C-alpha positions as CSV (number, residue, x, y, z in Angstrom):
1,M,0.2,0.1,0.0
2,K,1.5,3.6,-1.2
3,N,2.2,6.0,1.7
4,F,0.5,9.4,0.4
5,K,0.9,11.3,3.8
6,N,4.1,12.9,2.6
7,Y,2.9,14.1,-0.7
8,I,-0.7,15.2,1.1
9,E,1.7,17.5,3.5
10,E,4.1,18.8,1.1
11,N,0.9,20.4,-1.1
12,K,-1.6,20.9,1.5
13,N,-1.1,24.7,1.0
14,R,-2.1,24.6,-2.2
15,F,-5.1,22.3,-1.6
16,I,-6.5,24.8,0.4
17,N,-6.1,27.6,-1.5
18,E,-7.3,25.6,-4.7
19,L,-10.6,25.2,-1.9
20,F,-10.6,28.7,-1.2
21,E,-11.2,29.7,-5.1
22,L,-14.3,27.4,-5.1
23,L,-15.8,28.3,-1.9
24,R,-15.4,32.2,-2.6
25,I,-17.8,31.3,-5.1
26,P,-21.6,31.8,-3.9
27,S,-23.0,28.7,-5.7
28,V,-26.5,28.9,-3.6
29,S,-29.0,26.7,-5.9
30,A,-31.9,27.8,-4.0
31,K,-31.6,31.4,-5.2
32,P,-32.1,32.8,-9.2
33,E,-29.8,35.8,-8.2
34,H,-26.9,32.9,-7.9
35,D,-28.0,31.2,-10.8
36,R,-24.5,32.9,-12.8
37,D,-22.5,31.7,-9.7
38,V,-23.8,28.4,-9.7
39,R,-22.7,28.0,-13.4
40,S,-19.4,29.6,-12.2
41,A,-18.8,26.7,-9.6
42,A,-19.9,23.9,-12.4
43,E,-16.8,25.9,-15.0
44,L,-14.0,25.6,-12.4
45,L,-15.0,22.1,-11.6
46,K,-14.5,21.2,-15.1
47,K,-11.0,23.2,-15.0
48,H,-10.2,20.9,-12.2
49,F,-11.3,17.8,-14.4
50,N,-9.1,18.6,-17.2
51,K,-6.0,19.8,-15.3
52,L,-6.3,15.6,-13.5
53,D,-6.4,14.5,-17.1
54,L,-9.9,13.0,-16.9
55,D,-11.5,12.2,-20.1
56,N,-14.7,13.4,-21.5
57,C,-14.8,16.2,-19.5
58,E,-18.2,18.0,-19.5
59,I,-20.9,20.5,-18.4
60,C,-24.1,18.0,-18.6
61,E,-27.0,20.7,-19.3
62,T,-30.6,20.0,-17.2
63,K,-33.6,21.9,-16.9
64,G,-31.7,23.6,-14.1
65,H,-28.3,23.6,-12.8
66,P,-25.7,22.1,-14.8
67,I,-24.0,18.3,-13.7
68,V,-20.5,18.3,-14.2
69,Y,-18.7,14.5,-15.6
70,G,-15.6,13.4,-16.5
71,E,-13.8,10.0,-15.9
72,K,-10.4,7.9,-16.4
73,I,-11.1,4.6,-17.9
74,I,-7.7,2.2,-17.4
75,S,-9.1,-0.8,-18.3
76,K,-12.6,-2.3,-18.6
77,D,-11.5,-5.2,-16.6
78,L,-10.7,-3.0,-13.8
79,P,-13.5,-2.0,-11.2
80,T,-15.1,1.1,-11.8
81,I,-15.7,3.9,-8.7
82,L,-18.3,6.3,-9.3
83,V,-17.8,9.7,-7.3
84,Y,-21.1,11.9,-6.6
85,G,-21.2,15.2,-4.4
86,H,-22.7,18.5,-5.2
87,Y,-21.3,22.4,-5.6
88,D,-24.0,24.2,-4.7
89,V,-24.7,25.4,-0.8
90,Q,-26.9,26.7,1.3
91,P,-28.3,30.1,1.6
92,V,-26.3,31.9,4.1
93,D,-29.4,33.6,6.4
94,P,-29.4,35.5,8.8
95,L,-25.9,36.7,7.6
96,N,-26.1,39.0,10.8
97,L,-24.8,35.5,12.6
98,W,-21.9,35.1,10.6
99,D,-18.6,36.5,12.6
100,Q,-17.3,37.3,8.6
101,D,-18.1,37.2,4.9
102,P,-19.7,33.5,4.3
103,F,-17.5,33.2,0.9
104,N,-14.3,34.6,1.9
105,P,-13.0,31.6,3.5
106,Y,-10.6,32.0,6.1
107,I,-9.0,29.6,8.6
108,K,-9.0,30.2,12.3
109,K,-8.3,27.7,15.5
110,T,-11.1,26.2,17.3
111,E,-11.4,23.8,20.4
112,I,-12.2,21.1,18.5
113,H,-9.8,22.1,15.6
114,P,-6.7,23.3,17.2
115,E,-4.9,23.0,13.9
116,G,-7.2,24.8,12.4
117,A,-10.5,25.0,10.5
118,I,-11.7,26.2,7.4
119,F,-14.6,28.9,7.8
120,A,-17.1,29.6,4.8
121,R,-20.3,28.2,3.3
122,G,-19.9,25.0,1.7
123,A,-16.9,24.5,3.7
124,C,-18.1,20.7,4.8
125,D,-21.5,20.5,2.6
126,D,-20.2,19.7,0.4
127,K,-17.1,21.3,-1.6
128,G,-14.8,20.6,1.3
129,Q,-15.8,17.1,1.0
130,M,-16.6,16.5,-2.6
131,F,-12.9,18.3,-3.6
132,M,-11.4,15.9,-1.6
133,H,-11.7,13.4,-3.9
134,L,-10.1,15.3,-6.7
135,K,-7.4,15.6,-4.5
136,A,-7.4,12.2,-4.1
137,I,-7.0,11.1,-7.7
138,E,-4.0,13.5,-8.1
139,V,-2.3,12.2,-5.3
140,M,-2.8,8.5,-7.0
141,L,-1.6,9.9,-10.2
142,E,1.1,11.4,-8.7
143,N,2.9,8.9,-6.7
144,G,2.1,5.9,-8.9
145,D,-1.0,5.7,-11.0
146,L,-5.1,5.1,-10.4
147,P,-5.7,1.5,-9.2
148,C,-8.9,1.5,-11.3
149,N,-11.3,3.2,-13.1
150,V,-13.3,6.3,-11.7
151,K,-16.1,8.5,-12.6
152,F,-17.3,11.5,-11.2
153,M,-20.8,13.3,-11.3
154,I,-21.1,16.8,-9.2
155,E,-24.5,18.0,-9.4
156,G,-25.9,21.7,-8.6
157,E,-28.9,20.9,-7.1
158,E,-28.4,18.7,-4.3
159,E,-29.7,21.4,-1.7
160,V,-33.1,22.0,-3.3
161,G,-33.8,18.6,-3.8
162,S,-32.1,16.7,-7.5
163,D,-35.1,17.0,-9.4
164,N,-32.8,17.3,-12.6
165,L,-30.1,14.4,-11.9
166,E,-32.9,12.4,-11.6
167,L,-34.1,12.3,-14.7
168,F,-30.0,12.5,-15.6
169,V,-29.2,9.2,-14.1
170,K,-31.9,7.5,-15.6
171,E,-31.0,8.6,-18.9
172,N,-27.5,7.8,-18.5
173,K,-27.2,4.4,-17.3
174,E,-24.4,3.0,-19.7
175,K,-22.4,6.1,-19.1
176,L,-22.9,5.7,-15.2
177,S,-22.5,2.4,-14.6
178,N,-20.1,1.4,-11.7
179,D,-18.7,-1.0,-9.7
180,I,-19.3,1.0,-6.6
181,I,-21.0,4.8,-5.8
182,L,-18.7,6.7,-3.4
183,V,-19.7,9.7,-1.5
184,S,-18.3,12.1,1.0
185,D,-21.5,14.3,2.3
186,T,-21.6,12.7,5.6
187,G,-19.6,12.9,9.1
188,M,-17.7,10.7,11.7
189,I,-18.2,10.6,15.6
190,S,-15.1,12.7,16.2
191,K,-12.3,13.7,14.9
192,T,-10.4,10.5,16.6
193,I,-13.4,8.0,16.1
194,P,-14.2,7.5,12.6
195,S,-17.3,5.9,11.2
196,I,-19.3,4.9,8.3
197,T,-22.7,6.1,7.7
198,T,-24.9,3.2,6.7
199,G,-28.3,4.7,6.8
200,L,-29.8,7.9,5.7
201,R,-33.8,9.2,6.7
202,G,-35.6,10.1,3.6
203,L,-37.2,13.7,3.1
204,S,-40.3,15.4,2.6
205,Y,-40.3,18.9,2.4
206,M,-43.2,21.6,2.5
207,E,-44.9,24.9,2.1
208,V,-47.9,25.7,4.0
209,E,-49.6,29.0,3.2
210,L,-52.6,30.3,5.1
211,T,-54.8,33.1,3.8
212,G,-57.5,35.5,6.0
213,P,-58.8,38.8,5.1
214,N,-57.9,39.7,1.5
215,R,-55.5,42.6,2.7
216,D,-53.6,43.5,5.6
217,L,-55.6,44.8,8.2
218,H,-55.6,47.6,11.2
219,S,-55.2,45.5,14.4
220,G,-57.4,47.7,16.7
221,H,-59.9,48.2,14.4
222,Y,-60.3,44.3,13.5
223,G,-58.6,42.4,16.4
224,G,-60.6,40.0,17.9
225,T,-63.2,40.0,15.0
226,V,-61.1,38.5,12.1
227,A,-58.8,35.2,12.3
228,N,-55.3,36.1,12.4
229,P,-53.7,33.8,10.1
230,I,-50.5,33.6,11.7
231,N,-52.0,32.5,15.2
232,V,-54.3,30.0,13.3
233,L,-51.1,28.8,12.1
234,S,-49.3,28.3,14.9
235,K,-52.1,26.4,16.3
236,M,-52.1,24.0,13.3
237,I,-48.3,23.5,13.8
238,N,-48.5,22.9,17.1
239,S,-51.1,20.2,16.8
240,L,-49.0,18.2,14.8
241,H,-47.2,16.4,17.7
242,D,-49.1,15.2,20.6
243,S,-47.3,15.0,24.7
244,N,-45.0,12.4,23.4
245,N,-43.7,14.5,20.8
246,K,-45.1,12.3,18.2
247,I,-46.5,13.4,15.1
248,T,-50.0,13.1,14.6
249,I,-50.4,13.2,11.0
250,P,-53.1,10.2,10.5
251,G,-51.0,7.1,8.7
252,F,-47.9,8.8,9.2
253,Y,-46.3,5.8,11.1
254,D,-48.2,3.1,8.9
255,N,-45.5,1.9,7.4
256,V,-42.2,2.3,9.7
257,I,-39.8,-0.7,9.6
258,E,-39.3,-0.8,13.2
259,V,-35.5,-1.6,14.3
260,S,-35.1,-4.7,16.6
261,E,-34.3,-4.3,20.5
262,E,-31.0,-6.0,19.5
263,D,-30.1,-3.8,17.1
264,R,-31.2,-0.7,19.1
265,K,-29.3,-1.8,22.1
266,E,-26.4,-1.7,19.3
267,M,-26.9,1.3,18.0
268,N,-26.5,2.7,21.8
269,L,-23.6,1.7,22.2
270,T,-21.6,4.1,19.8
271,P,-19.9,6.5,21.8
272,F,-21.9,9.3,22.5
273,N,-22.4,12.1,25.7
274,I,-25.6,13.4,26.0
275,D,-24.0,16.2,28.3
276,E,-21.2,16.8,25.4
277,F,-23.8,17.2,23.0
278,K,-26.2,19.5,25.2
279,D,-23.4,21.8,25.6
280,S,-22.2,21.5,21.6
281,I,-25.9,23.3,20.9
282,G,-26.1,25.2,24.1
283,L,-29.1,23.2,25.6
284,I,-30.6,22.8,28.9
285,A,-32.6,19.7,28.3
286,E,-32.8,17.0,25.8
287,H,-36.4,16.5,23.8
288,G,-37.9,14.2,21.3
289,E,-40.3,11.3,20.8
290,A,-40.9,9.5,24.4
291,G,-39.5,6.1,24.7
292,Y,-36.3,6.5,22.6
293,S,-32.7,7.6,22.8
294,T,-31.3,10.8,21.2
295,I,-29.1,8.6,18.7
296,E,-32.4,6.8,17.9
297,R,-34.3,9.7,17.4
298,Q,-31.3,11.2,14.9
299,S,-31.5,8.0,13.4
300,I,-34.0,5.6,12.9
301,R,-37.1,7.4,14.2
302,P,-39.1,10.0,12.0
303,A,-39.1,13.6,12.5
304,L,-41.3,17.1,11.6
305,D,-40.0,20.5,12.2
306,V,-40.9,23.8,10.8
307,N,-37.9,25.2,9.2
308,G,-39.0,28.7,9.0
309,I,-42.2,30.6,9.9
310,W,-43.1,34.3,8.4
311,G,-46.4,36.9,7.7
312,G,-47.3,40.3,9.2
313,Y,-44.4,43.1,10.1
314,I,-41.1,41.6,11.1
315,E,-39.0,44.9,10.9
316,E,-37.8,47.3,13.4
317,G,-40.0,49.0,15.6
318,A,-43.9,48.4,15.6
319,K,-46.4,48.5,13.1
320,T,-49.8,46.8,14.7
321,V,-51.2,45.0,11.4
322,L,-53.3,41.9,11.2
323,P,-51.5,40.1,8.7
324,S,-53.7,38.7,5.7
325,K,-51.2,35.5,4.8
326,A,-49.4,33.7,7.0
327,F,-46.8,30.9,5.9
328,A,-44.3,28.2,6.8
329,K,-41.6,25.7,5.4
330,I,-41.9,22.3,7.4
331,S,-39.5,19.3,6.4
332,M,-39.8,15.5,7.5
333,R,-37.7,13.3,7.8
334,L,-38.3,10.0,7.5
335,V,-37.2,6.3,8.0
336,P,-37.1,2.7,6.0
337,G,-40.4,2.0,4.7
338,Q,-41.8,5.4,4.7
339,N,-42.6,6.8,1.0
340,W,-41.6,10.6,0.7
341,K,-44.4,10.9,-1.8
342,R,-47.2,9.2,0.2
343,I,-46.6,11.1,3.0
344,N,-46.5,14.4,1.0
345,E,-50.3,13.4,0.5
346,L,-51.1,12.4,3.8
347,F,-49.4,15.7,5.1
348,T,-51.0,17.8,2.5
349,K,-54.6,16.0,3.6
350,H,-54.2,16.2,7.2
351,I,-53.1,20.4,6.8
352,K,-56.2,21.1,5.0
353,N,-58.6,18.7,7.2
354,I,-57.2,20.6,10.0
355,T,-57.7,24.4,8.8
356,P,-60.7,25.8,10.0
357,K,-63.2,27.8,8.1
358,T,-61.9,31.1,9.0
359,V,-58.8,31.1,6.6
360,S,-58.3,29.2,2.8
361,V,-54.7,26.9,2.8
362,K,-52.8,26.3,0.1
363,V,-50.1,23.3,0.6
364,T,-47.3,23.2,-2.0
365,E,-44.6,20.3,-2.1
366,H,-41.0,21.3,-2.5
367,H,-38.9,18.2,-2.8
368,G,-38.2,14.8,-1.0
369,G,-36.1,11.6,-1.7
370,Q,-36.6,8.4,-0.4
371,P,-34.9,6.5,3.4
372,Y,-31.5,4.6,2.3
373,V,-30.1,1.8,4.5
374,A,-26.8,-0.1,3.2
375,P,-25.6,-3.4,3.6
376,T,-22.5,-4.1,5.9
377,D,-21.4,-7.5,4.2
378,T,-20.4,-5.9,1.3
379,I,-16.4,-5.7,-0.8
380,G,-17.1,-1.9,-0.9
381,F,-17.8,-1.7,3.1
382,E,-14.9,-4.0,4.2
383,A,-12.6,-1.4,1.3
384,A,-13.6,1.4,3.3
385,S,-13.2,-0.1,6.7
386,K,-9.7,-0.9,6.2
387,A,-8.7,2.3,4.7
388,Y,-10.2,4.1,8.1
389,E,-8.2,1.9,9.7
390,D,-5.0,2.8,8.2
391,V,-5.1,6.5,8.1
392,F,-7.1,6.6,12.0
393,S,-5.6,3.2,13.1
394,K,-8.8,2.4,14.4
395,K,-11.5,0.2,12.7
396,P,-14.6,2.5,12.0
397,I,-18.4,2.5,13.3
398,A,-21.1,1.9,11.4
399,T,-23.8,4.5,11.9
400,R,-27.0,5.9,10.8
401,D,-27.4,9.6,9.9
402,G,-30.3,11.6,10.3
403,G,-29.6,13.6,7.4
404,S,-30.8,13.2,3.7
405,I,-29.2,12.5,0.2
406,P,-32.2,11.9,-1.8
407,I,-30.9,10.9,-4.8
408,I,-28.7,7.8,-2.9
409,A,-31.9,5.7,-3.0
410,L,-32.5,6.6,-7.0
411,F,-29.0,5.2,-7.4
412,E,-29.3,2.0,-6.4
413,Q,-32.6,1.5,-8.1
414,E,-31.4,2.4,-11.6
415,L,-27.6,2.1,-11.5
416,E,-28.0,-1.3,-9.2
417,S,-25.1,-0.6,-7.4
418,K,-24.3,0.0,-3.7
419,T,-23.1,3.5,-2.2
420,I,-20.7,3.4,0.5
421,L,-20.6,7.1,2.6
422,M,-17.5,8.0,3.8
423,G,-18.0,11.3,5.2
424,F,-15.4,13.1,7.3
425,G,-17.6,16.3,9.0
426,L,-18.3,16.6,12.4
427,D,-21.4,17.2,14.2
428,S,-19.9,20.8,15.5
429,D,-19.0,21.6,12.1
430,A,-22.3,24.3,11.4
431,I,-23.8,22.8,8.6
432,H,-26.5,24.7,6.9
433,S,-26.1,27.1,9.9
434,P,-23.9,30.2,10.2
435,N,-20.2,30.0,10.8
436,E,-20.3,26.8,9.2
437,H,-16.7,25.3,8.9
438,Y,-14.5,22.0,8.4
439,G,-11.1,20.9,10.0
440,V,-8.2,21.3,7.9
441,S,-7.0,17.9,9.7
442,N,-10.3,16.3,8.5
443,F,-10.1,17.2,5.1
444,L,-6.2,16.4,4.6
445,Q,-7.0,12.7,6.5
446,G,-10.1,12.4,4.1
447,I,-8.1,12.7,1.0
448,E,-5.5,9.8,2.3
449,T,-7.9,7.6,3.0
450,I,-10.0,8.1,-0.5
451,S,-7.0,7.7,-1.7
452,K,-6.3,4.2,0.6
453,F,-10.5,3.5,-0.6
454,Y,-9.3,2.9,-4.4
455,Y,-6.5,0.5,-3.7
456,H,-8.4,-1.9,-1.1
457,F,-11.3,-1.8,-3.1
458,T,-9.6,-3.2,-6.3
459,N,-7.8,-5.5,-4.3
460,L,-11.2,-7.0,-2.6
461,S,-12.6,-6.5,-6.3
462,K,-10.1,-9.4,-7.3
463,D,-10.7,-12.1,-5.3
């Protein structure tokens, strides 16, 4: 097995500077005003593909943001790894909570990352983690050669549901054929305890709009005589959980595949400190569905959360207004057995049923995706395990992640191949939040671990 550590150490400053160039591009896929920025990020990635001397490098157009593709086929007799990632990022709101410009990356030491962490939107999710794969290819090419074939498919719409990637995958099955799919868009337990994600929750993302009067009203003249859409929406949202924090939508749990008591006990042996968890995000007490641990609540149980709520006057000072409209965006994280499209239907029906006649309601579907569970008895998992052990000197722990990557379940359905989720982020990295960051050591160790994976997977495929 080759030793890549010296090359990575010698070139780490260049690697980080190249990542900084990508992080400076505000490729926010959710906002049309950033459409040009999203394309700029795609074009920069294509340049990096060309520098790696990948073949068939192209920007593949879709009805939305483009997909960047490139490949290096050594031999048809060798296994093929398909790397998936995304170059789009979440919006930065609320901007005032960032310590510095979210698109002006910088390195700062933290308690968890004394060697320094890269602060920027997309540093961890997913530009930093995706970029590790490009650097891993460079490391292998500059220190020998690639042990197997590789294909890259990097999209610009993961943060808004991957709708156009789904069509691209269905229309390009031969082009995307592979033996294993490799993704780094998850995390590990800690800097010293590596883990491999074997499960992802699915997602259903909805928006609710309530309308009361046909215009905003004077709250003195009309207060007490007209249903206030914000008051009504607040009551409706409150009713979506019972006193045990269980979701009250009829039929919501009907198809949930329950995890066995034995597997639950095994899951709760994962290193986890509830006090550290609470302290890390400033909580006084834990919260969640009764009868389950925090580890279980964030992985094998569904969840429903309001991601945003607005209406009326929210600027400085006072304005005595009774609003015409109220809005809420609501996401539901799903577990195996649940189908996101069916959940959309159940949610829509329930919201309409509980809406009082004093207001009208509109429910909009945004995006979603199926849950995913990966087996641990494959050569892909074994190769990943060996790679982590090489770099971290510890065997990684199999864990389930509470987040969602909507396209992963479709990969298995359409491409008939398994996905290995090799993440290097930490819970403390504040993805989707102000001051998102990614440890420099995580970034560099990720490059080394991914490089090792190629060799282990190739060798195990020969057996």
